[in-house]
N, C-alpha and C positions, 0 to 999 in steps of 0.2 A: 374404511373411509369414514372419518367423522364429519359431521355437518353442524354448522351453526349459521342460521339465517343464510346470507349469500356466500358464506365461506365454507370451503371443503378442505379437510385435512386428510393426507394419505394414511396417517397412523396416529393414533391417540393413546399413548401409554398413560398409566395412572399418574406418573410423575409430572407429565406435561400439563396436567390440569392446574398446577400451580401457576403456570404462565398463561395458558390459553383459557382464561376465565371469560365469562360472558361480558363483563365490563371491559376487559382488555380487547376482546374481539370487536366489541362495538366501536371502540376508538380506532382500531385498525380499519374497520369498514368505513368509518368517517374519512379517514385519510385516503383510502382507495377511491371513494366516491368523488373526491375532490381533485386527486392527483394522478390517478393511473393513466388516464388519457394524455395528460400533459407530459408525463414521462415518455410515453411512446413517441410523442412528437419531438421530444428532445433527441431520442435515438435516431429518428428519421433525419433530423438536422445534422447529426454527426455523420451519418452515411452520405448525405448530400454534400457536405463539406469535403469529405474524403474523396468523393467522386470528382469534385471540382479540382482538387489537387492533381489528380491523375490526368485531368484534361488541360493542365497547364497553369492553374492558379498557384500563387506563391504564399508562403507563410510570412507573417509580419504583423506589425502593429495596425490596429483598425483605425481608419481615418474617421469613421462615423462616431467613435467614442473618444476622440482626442480631447474634448472638453473635460471628460472625467479625469484624464491623466494630467491635465495642465491646471485644473482648478484646485482650490484649497478646501480640504475637508479631512476629517480624521475619524477613525473607528471609535466606538464607545470606549470609555475608560476600562482598562483591564482590571478584573478583580484582584484583590491583594494576594490571594493565595496562588495566583498564576504568574506573579511577577518574577519569580525565580524558578525557572525550568531548565537549569543548566544541564541536567542529565535526565533523560527519559529512557525507559526500557520498554520494549514491545514484545508481544507473544500472543499465542492463540488464547481462546476462551476456555481452554482445558483447566480443570479444577486445580491440579498441582501447580501448573504454570502461573495461574492467577495468584496463588498464595506466594510462590517464590518471587514473582514479579513485585507484588506489594511489599514484600519483606526485603527487597534488594537494596534499600537505602537510596534508590533513585528518587527524584522529585515526583516523577509521574510513571505509572504503569499504563500503557495503552493496550487494553484488551481488544484483540483483533478478530473480527468475524471475516476478514477479507483475505489478504495475501498470505498470512501464516496459519490459516484455518482451512482444512478441507471440509467443504460445506455439506457433509452428510446430514441427513435429517436428525439423527440422534445427536450429532455434534452440535448442530445449531440449537436444538432445544435444551440440551444439557448445558450449553454455554449460557443461555438465558437464566437457567436455574442457578448456575454457578455465580453469575453476576448479582442475581437477587440476593443470594447469601453473602457475597462479598461486600456489597453496599451496607448490609446490616452487621458486618463484621462477625458473621456466624459461620463462615466457610472453614471447613476442616477437610482433611484427606488422609486416609491410611492406605499405603501401597501394599501389594501382595505379600511383602516380606514383613509387614507389621509396623513399618516406620510411619510415624504420625506427623502431619503437617498442620500448622495453625498459624494465625496471624500474630505478628509481634505487636507490642503496644503502639509503636510508631510505624506507620505504613505510608507508602506513596499515595499520591493522589490518583484516583481512578479516572481514566478516559476510555471511551469505547469507539471503535471504528466499525461502522456498518459496511456492508458490501457495496460495491460500486453500482451506479445507475444502470449499467448495461446487463446486470445479472438478474435473472428470474429466480424465484423460489418454486421449484417444480412440485413440492409437496403441499402446496396451498393453492387453491383456486378461488378467485373472486368472480362470481357470476360466470363460472365455467372457464375462466381464463387464468393463466399463470400470473401470480402477483410479483411485484417488485421486491427483490431481496433486500434493497436498501431500506424501503419503507417498512418491511417486516422487522428487520433488526432494530431500526430506530424506534418503531412504534411500541413494541413490547418492552424493550428496555426502559424507554421513557415512561411509559404508563406505570410500571411497577416501582420505579425508583426515584422519580422526581420529588415526590413529597418526602421520602425518606432522607434524600440528600439535603433538602431544605431544612428538615427537622434537625439535621446535624450541623446546620449552618454552613453547609458546603454547596457549591454549584453542581449542576449536572453538565458534564463536559463530553464533547464528541470530537473526533477527527473525521473529516469528510474527504473521501478518496476520489481520485481519477476524474475530477472535473476537466472538461475539455474546452468549454466556452462560458462566457459570463452569464448567458441565459440559464445555465444550469445552477449557478449561484443564486439567481433570481428564484428558481424553482425551490431550492432549499430554504431560502428566506421565507417563502410563502408556506412551506411545510412547518417551519419552526413557529411562525406566527399563528398558524392554525392550531398547532399543538398547544401553545400557551393560551390561546383563547378558549380552547376546549375545557381547560382546567381553571380558567379565569386567573391566570398567572401574569405578572408584569412582563412587559417586553424585555428581552435580554436575560430572562431566567436561564435559557439555554445559551451556552457559549461554546464556540467551535474554533478549531484550527483546521485550515484547509491545506491539503497536500497539493503542491504544485509538481505534478508528476507526469504531465503530458506536454509535448512540445507546443501544442496549441495554447495551453493555459498560460505559458510563460509570457506570451504577448498580451495577455489580458489580466495581469495581476491586479492592476489598479482597479479595473472594472469589477473583478471578483470581490475584492475588499469593499468597494463602494456599495455593491448590492447586499453585502452581508455586514455592513458596518455596525448594525445594532447587535450582532451576534459574534462576529469574528474577532478573535484576539491574536491571531498570527497565521503565518504561512510556513510551510515545512518543505524543504528540498527533498522531495521523494525521488532521490537520484536514480534508483534502479528502474523503476517504472518510467522515469524520464528518458533514460537511455533506450528502453524498449520502444517508447512512443516515438522517439527520434528515428529509429529504424522503420517503424510501422508506417508512419505518415509520409516517409520518403522512400518507401520500399520500391517504387517504380523508377527511381533515379539511379543512373550509373555512377554519378559522381558523389554519392553519399554513402559509400561503403566503409563500414567501420572495421578496424583491425581487431585482433584477438581481444576477448573480453577483459583480460587482466591489464591491457594496455589502455583501456578506456576508464581513466580514473579522474578524480577531482582536480588533478593538476593540469588537465587538458584545457585548451582555450575555451571551448564551448561550454564546458561545465563550470569553469571559473567565472565566466561571464554570467551564466545563469545564477550562480550563487551570489555574486555581487549585485545583480539586478534585484534579486529577491530581498536582500538585506536593505538596499536603498529604498525600494518600494515600501517595505514594511515600516521602516523607521520614519519615513516621510509621513506615513499615515498613522503613526502611533501604535503599530502592531509588532508583535514579536517575530523575529526571523529565526526559525529553527533549522539546525543543520540536519544532515541525513544520516543514514545507517552505515556504519562500517561492518562489513560481513564477517570479519575475522573473529574468532573465538579462542579463548585460551586452550593451549594443547598440552595435555597431560603426558608425562613420561618421555618428553623430548624437549629438553631445555633449549636447544639451539633453534628448533622450529618455533617454539613458544616465543622466544625473544624476537624472532623475525616478525611474527604476527603482531605481537604487542607494539613493536616499533612502528609498524604500518598504521595501527590504530592511533598511536601517539602523534605521528606526523599528520594524519588526517585531522584529528581533533585540534591540534595546535593551529593548523591552517584555518579551520573554521572559526576558532576563538579569535585569532589575530585579524581575520577579515572583518568580523563584526557580528557573527551569529550570537544569538542570545542563549542558545542551548543546543543540544544534539541528541541523537539516538545511539543506543548500544544494543547489541543482540544477546548479551550474556551478563548475568549478575557479577561475574568476576572482573568485569571492565569498569564497573560503576565507580569504584574508588579512584582509579587512575584518571578517568576522564573528568570526574568531579574536581580533582586536583588541578588538572590543566585549565579548566574554565575558571576556577577560583583564582588562579594566578593572573588571568587576563581581565576578569570581570569583577569589579569591586562592589557593586551594589545589586547583584543578582541578575542584571541584564545589561545590554548595551544599547537601549533605546535612543540614547542621545548621540550615538555614533553614526554620523552621516557619511556617505560615500559619494562625494561630488563627481568622482571619475565615472560612476555608473551612468551619469547622464549621457556619456558618449558611447554607451554600448548600443550596437546596431543589430539588425536582423542577421547580418553577415557574421557577427561575433557569435550569436546564439546558434547558428547553423554551421559553423566551421567544422570541417572534418578533421579529426585528430590524426596525427602521424602515427605510423606503426605498420605492422605486417601481420599477415594471416599465415599461420604455420599449421603443419599437420597436427602437431601436439595440441595447439589451440582448438582445432576442429574436433579432434578426439575428445578433448575436455568438454566441449560444449555438448557433444553427443552423450557422454557419460553422465554429466549433470542432468540433462534433460530426461534421460531414461530413469536414472535413480530417483529423481524428484517426482516425476509423474507417477511412477510405480508407488512411491510412498503416499502420494496425494490420493491415488485411487484406493489405497488401503485405509484412508481416513486420517493420515498424518500430513499437515500442511507446513510444518516447520522442521527442516531436516538438516543436520550436520553432514556435509559431504566434503571430503578432502580438506578438512579443517576450516571450512567456511559454513556459516549458517545460511542455507539456501531457503528461500520462500518462493512463492509464485512469481514474484517480479524478477528475480534473478534467473529462474528457470525460463521465463519468457524472453530474456535477453539472449540466452543460449539458443532457444528455438528460433527466435527471429534472425539471429545472425546466420544460422545454418541456412534458413530459407533465402536470405539475401545473397549469401555466397554462392548458393546453387543456381539461383535465377538471374544473377547479374553477370554479364559477360566479362566485365572488368575485374571481377573477383578472382584472384589466383593466389595460390600458395607462394610463399617467399622463394621457392625453388623453381617457379614458373609453371607448376602443375595446374592445369585448368580444373576447376571444381565443377565437373559435369554431374548430371543426375546419376550417371553410372558409377562415377568415382565415389560420390557421396553414398550411394546405396551399398556399394562394396565395403566401404569403411564402416558404415552404420551396422551392417549385418555381422561384420567380424567382431565388433564390440558387443553386440547383443548376444552373439553366440558364445563369447567369452563369459558373459554373465551366466548363460544357461549351463555351460560346461563346468563352471566353478560356483556352486551355490553359496559358498562362503563369502563371495563378493556381494551377494545380494543383501539388501537391508530390510526387505519385506519378502513375502511369498512369491514363488516363481510365477504364479498365474498373473500377478500384477505386472511383471516384467514383459510377459507375452503381450498383454493388452496395451501397455505403455508403448512398446515398440511398434505395434500396429498403428496406434493413433498418431505417434510422432512421425513415422515414416510417410503416412498419408498426407499429413499437414505440410511437411517440408517439400514433398515432391509435387504437391498441388500447385497449378499454375498461378492461382490467385492467393494472396496472403490472407490468412484467417486472422481476424482481429484479436481473438482471445483464446488461448489454450483452454482455459477453464470452461468456456462456453461449449467448446467441442467435446470435452471429456466429461462434462457435468452429468449427462444422462446415464453414464456408467455408474455413478455413485448410488449407494443404497441409502 
């Protein structure tokens, strides 16, 4: 255990001293002294709001903030280097992935401490070191086979996504209590890199995940202001894009932009977490049961409404409206399957560009060129900020909460079980971004699978298309048969067998539990080293 003033660290390797300097620790202590209690109150507010929904409260636009939605105001001007973000690529803070992402020819690489990163202590700390080197363009990597990776002369713009407000960092204590993972990720990256970014005449940019209410935007606004004041930097040195990936936040997009108007340059359709949140916040309702995961796509009414409302809100306020992630990846050695996957990506990105999104996300460098071409065909000056969607004024709560048509099949149920087990096993082993069945799965997509299984098991109205009731006994029998198939066929496993045993135990307990557990990561986190 390492100690510095009021901070305690579970492990201090020599390499970590590059990040955990006395000066950086002082900055982190400063943020904790001012914001740790505030964060706890925000989590209490989330829990109280969720409890109110279970007691009969409904989701919808807030009457008390109507003046924010109806009055005239705009976010601060967007920096020139952010006006064209037609294609962004995301991935974990792994050294090789950062290099490949920056070299991908996308406009932006979002280095992710959150959904695509398994937050082992070594992974978190090495991620900070990797980003330190990447900002200074000194990052290199040599794999075990001797292949060398280094940055090209022209690289993507770097953005960083810290972990969500709900997560603790168990390896760091402040006055004997666990610290906020969000503040940890933000503080050390900002401290070490803000002056280097400014020296290169570039901004320091963040993606902010999983906001649920506009009070959380106010929290981040105050964190950013405190960080800038600490270094005597101008307001707006920090610029952020906020992911709208909860069903509560979609009703408060104007309010979120308003409270972050000096910092926020755009909102992003975090579609996978959004679907997860849709299930989670309405898990007690019999009439909000979703069909198979592959049937819940951006062509459905509730997701189309969400996309249009985000675009209309952003463009009204002078902010960029970013599209979401297509999970498909190129498939080698199977031309037919590869064509099907690429066509799905093409259809999805053409829909986003036509609707009015200013840019979008891809999961693999092999998709950058195709998607860049699609957006270039539709967007003439780098963005569509001038494209308004007057029809979005008619979007109602009912549109945003509409249940998509479709069916629940045994194959869909088995697919959710397989994805959940595979992904959680990999996550427990330290890998948070995993190709499974030709899709790039991260924590958000695994959460959809886990949440759907819980919903189907616990809601009486959920039945397979052949009429089979999805009882606890039926689920458990199906789950055990798939887990045993993995155990009996080690070649099916993508990580060691011990992780599959543990993943199976965790998932079965969560899905059979009578109350829905908010986050898979929170339940599994204490198993990570």
